[in-house]
Each structure stands twice: as structure tokens, then as C-alpha cells.
C-alpha positions as CSV (number, residue, x, y, z in Angstrom):
1,M,0.5,-4.8,46.4
2,L,-2.7,-5.0,48.0
3,E,-3.7,-1.8,46.4
4,E,-1.8,-2.4,42.4
5,S,-4.3,-5.7,43.2
6,A,-7.6,-3.4,44.2
7,R,-6.8,-1.6,40.7
8,A,-6.6,-4.1,38.9
9,S,-10.0,-5.2,40.0
10,L,-11.1,-2.0,39.0
11,L,-10.4,-2.1,35.6
12,D,-11.8,-5.2,35.0
13,R,-15.0,-4.3,35.8
14,A,-15.0,-1.0,34.0
15,G,-13.9,-2.9,30.7
16,L,-16.6,-5.0,31.4
17,C,-19.2,-2.0,31.6
18,Q,-17.3,0.0,29.1
19,S,-18.6,-3.1,26.8
20,S,-21.6,-3.4,27.9
21,L,-22.3,0.0,26.6
22,G,-20.3,-0.3,23.6
23,Q,-17.7,1.3,24.2
24,Y,-15.3,-1.4,23.3
25,A,-11.7,0.6,22.5
26,A,-11.9,1.7,26.2
27,A,-12.7,-1.7,27.3
28,E,-9.9,-3.2,25.7
29,T,-7.5,-0.3,27.2
30,A,-9.1,-1.3,30.9
31,H,-8.6,-4.5,30.6
32,R,-4.8,-4.9,29.0
33,Q,-4.0,-2.4,31.8
34,A,-5.6,-4.7,34.0
35,L,-3.7,-7.3,32.4
36,M,-0.2,-5.7,32.6
37,L,-0.4,-5.2,36.4
38,R,-2.1,-8.5,36.7
39,K,0.9,-10.2,34.8
40,D,3.6,-8.1,36.9
41,K,2.6,-8.6,40.4
42,L,1.2,-12.5,40.3
43,G,2.2,-14.1,36.5
44,E,1.1,-14.9,33.6
45,R,-0.2,-18.3,35.2
46,H,-2.6,-16.3,38.5
47,T,-6.2,-17.2,37.5
48,D,-6.9,-13.2,37.9
49,T,-4.2,-12.9,35.3
50,L,-6.3,-15.2,33.2
51,A,-9.5,-13.4,33.4
52,S,-7.8,-10.4,32.2
53,M,-6.3,-12.1,29.2
54,N,-9.7,-13.6,28.4
55,G,-11.5,-9.4,28.5
56,V,-9.2,-8.5,26.5
57,G,-10.1,-10.9,23.7
58,A,-13.7,-10.4,24.5
59,S,-12.6,-6.5,23.6
60,L,-11.1,-7.8,20.7
61,A,-13.6,-10.0,19.7
62,D,-16.4,-7.1,19.6
63,M,-14.3,-4.8,18.1
64,G,-14.0,-7.4,15.0
65,R,-10.5,-7.5,15.9
66,Y,-11.1,-11.5,15.0
67,E,-7.7,-12.6,14.2
68,E,-6.0,-10.6,17.2
69,A,-8.9,-12.0,19.7
70,E,-8.4,-15.6,18.7
71,T,-4.4,-15.4,19.5
72,M,-5.3,-14.5,22.8
73,N,-7.4,-16.8,23.0
74,R,-5.5,-19.7,22.0
75,A,-2.8,-18.6,24.5
76,T,-4.7,-18.2,27.1
77,L,-6.3,-21.2,26.8
78,V,-3.3,-23.0,26.5
79,I,-1.7,-21.3,30.4
80,C,-5.8,-22.3,31.2
81,E,-5.4,-26.2,30.8
82,E,-1.9,-26.4,32.2
83,V,-2.5,-24.8,35.5
84,L,-6.6,-24.8,36.1
85,G,-7.2,-28.4,34.1
86,T,-9.7,-28.6,31.1
87,K,-12.8,-28.6,33.8
88,H,-12.0,-24.9,34.9
89,P,-14.5,-22.4,34.6
90,E,-12.4,-20.4,33.5
91,T,-11.2,-22.8,30.9
92,L,-14.5,-23.3,30.5
93,T,-15.3,-19.7,29.6
94,T,-11.9,-19.3,27.7
95,M,-13.4,-22.2,25.1
96,N,-16.7,-20.7,25.0
97,N,-15.0,-16.8,24.1
98,L,-12.1,-19.2,21.6
99,A,-16.0,-21.2,19.7
100,L,-17.2,-17.9,19.3
101,V,-14.3,-16.1,17.7
102,L,-13.6,-18.7,15.5
103,N,-17.6,-18.7,14.0
104,S,-17.2,-15.2,13.5
105,Q,-14.5,-16.2,11.2
106,G,-15.7,-18.6,9.0
107,K,-14.3,-21.3,10.9
108,Y,-17.1,-23.3,11.0
109,E,-15.7,-27.1,11.6
110,E,-13.3,-26.1,14.6
111,A,-15.8,-23.3,16.3
112,E,-18.7,-26.5,16.5
113,Q,-15.9,-28.9,18.0
114,M,-14.8,-26.2,20.6
115,N,-18.6,-25.2,21.0
116,R,-18.9,-29.4,21.6
117,A,-16.4,-29.7,23.7
118,T,-16.8,-26.5,25.9
119,L,-21.0,-27.8,26.6
120,A,-20.0,-31.3,27.4
121,R,-17.3,-30.3,30.4
122,S,-19.7,-27.6,30.9
123,E,-22.5,-30.1,32.0
124,E,-20.2,-32.4,33.9
125,V,-18.3,-29.9,35.6
126,L,-21.8,-27.4,36.3
127,G,-24.5,-29.2,35.7
128,T,-27.0,-28.9,32.8
129,K,-29.1,-26.5,34.5
130,H,-25.7,-23.7,35.5
131,P,-26.1,-20.2,33.3
132,N,-22.5,-20.8,32.0
133,T,-23.6,-24.1,30.6
134,L,-27.5,-22.9,29.1
135,T,-24.5,-20.6,27.2
136,S,-22.8,-23.1,25.9
137,V,-26.0,-24.5,24.9
138,Y,-27.1,-21.0,23.3
139,C,-23.9,-20.8,21.4
140,L,-23.9,-24.2,20.0
141,A,-27.6,-23.3,18.2
142,H,-26.1,-19.8,17.5
143,L,-23.6,-21.5,15.4
144,L,-25.3,-24.3,14.0
145,T,-28.3,-21.7,12.8
146,G,-25.7,-19.8,10.9
147,L,-24.4,-23.5,8.9
148,R,-28.6,-23.9,8.4
149,R,-29.1,-26.5,10.2
150,C,-32.2,-25.6,12.6
151,D,-33.5,-28.4,13.5
152,E,-30.6,-29.5,16.0
153,A,-30.4,-25.7,17.0
154,I,-34.6,-25.6,17.2
155,V,-33.7,-28.2,19.9
156,L,-30.5,-26.3,21.5
157,Y,-32.6,-23.2,22.0
158,E,-35.3,-24.7,23.4
159,R,-33.1,-25.9,26.3
160,A,-31.4,-22.9,26.1
161,S,-35.0,-20.8,26.9
162,I,-36.7,-23.2,28.9
163,G,-33.3,-23.0,31.1
164,Y,-33.0,-19.6,31.2
165,S,-36.5,-18.4,32.4
166,A,-36.2,-20.6,34.5
167,V,-32.3,-20.1,36.0
168,L,-32.6,-16.3,35.4
169,G,-36.3,-15.7,34.6
170,P,-37.9,-14.5,32.1
171,S,-37.7,-10.9,32.2
172,H,-33.5,-11.6,32.3
173,P,-32.0,-10.2,29.0
174,L,-30.3,-12.9,28.0
175,T,-33.5,-15.3,28.3
176,K,-35.4,-12.6,26.4
177,A,-32.4,-12.6,23.6
178,C,-32.0,-16.2,23.9
179,H,-36.4,-16.9,23.0
180,N,-36.1,-14.3,20.2
181,H,-32.8,-15.7,18.2
182,Y,-35.5,-19.3,19.0
183,S,-38.4,-17.7,17.3
184,Q,-36.3,-16.5,14.8
185,A,-34.9,-20.1,14.0
186,L,-38.4,-21.2,14.0
187,L,-39.4,-18.9,11.6
188,S,-36.0,-19.7,9.0
189,R,-37.1,-23.4,9.8
190,D,-40.7,-22.9,8.3
191,L,-39.5,-21.1,5.4
192,I,-37.0,-23.4,4.1
193,K,-38.9,-26.3,4.3
194,P,-41.0,-27.3,1.1
């Protein structure tokens, strides 16, 4: 069992690395293999199994297979809420993943509701300066920018940008990406104003 557990962990890590390299099909395969091992040995309701389910969902989303990703994320969320509760970090990750997939499919109202719920729970559980909370802020800002609600988005981008700089440092990729989106939102707002 220990050997299979280590193998599943390695597969999930390989999937994350492959994803970061843009090798999404290989990442999906690795995450699915880890998921099968974990379901078999740990059961569907174990936190490691849920993490693998999130990995599969993220890989599907990365490949643009949004309906499949939504199905996986919804199934994962149901189990997370039942087993871990509504405020567990894995539940919050799943909610954030689902919100991103909903946004990608143009289901903006549901995506915004999910983003706001994730942010509220993250602030309560993790605090306002935790990187995962800042990611929830960043994701909501991105959604609002897409909906041309630039004034709301700019406030959130500023919060995430300042937070990332303080917590992760100004050179971190997330800090740089967030700052770039913040700058673009400012520019868009200025172009839209009469």
C-alpha cells in the first residue's frame, strides 16, 4: 500500500509539472492514474483522492474540455462538502476550479456567485492575506473584467496585486501576472470612459 501511495503522489506531482509545461494530455493521464490508484486503495472520499480529482478537472479545463471539467469539479465539490465540510482548503480549491470552468463556458452569473462564495469562505478560513485567498480575489477580478465591470475589478486587482507582492514577493509569477492584468484593467477602464 505504501508503494502505491508513493506512486500516486508521484503521478500527481508529475501531472502538475506537465501542466506547467503545457503538456495537458500527459497531465490528465498522470492525474487519472493517480486517481485510479487512490480510489482503489483509499476510497473515493479520501482527501488524496479528492486532490487527484481536482487534478483531473484542472487538466480537462486546461485542454478546453470545459463540460467534462465542470462535471468532474461538481462531483468533487459534492464529496468535498460532505466529507471535509464547506470550509476545508480542498473544498475551497474545488470551488475556485469550478468557478473558473463556469467562467470559461460563459456561465458568468453562476461563476460570479461561486467566486464570491469561495472568496468569503477563504477570507474566513485562511485570512485575507493567504495566497489562496488572494487567488480567489484575483479570479473574481478577472471575471469582472470580462464582464466589463472594470471599476469593481480594479479594486480587486489592486488588492490581489498588493497582497501577492507582500506575501509572494514582487518577482513571483503570480504577482507579475496579477499586476499585468491590473494594468490592463486600468487601461480598459480609461478607454471605456466617455
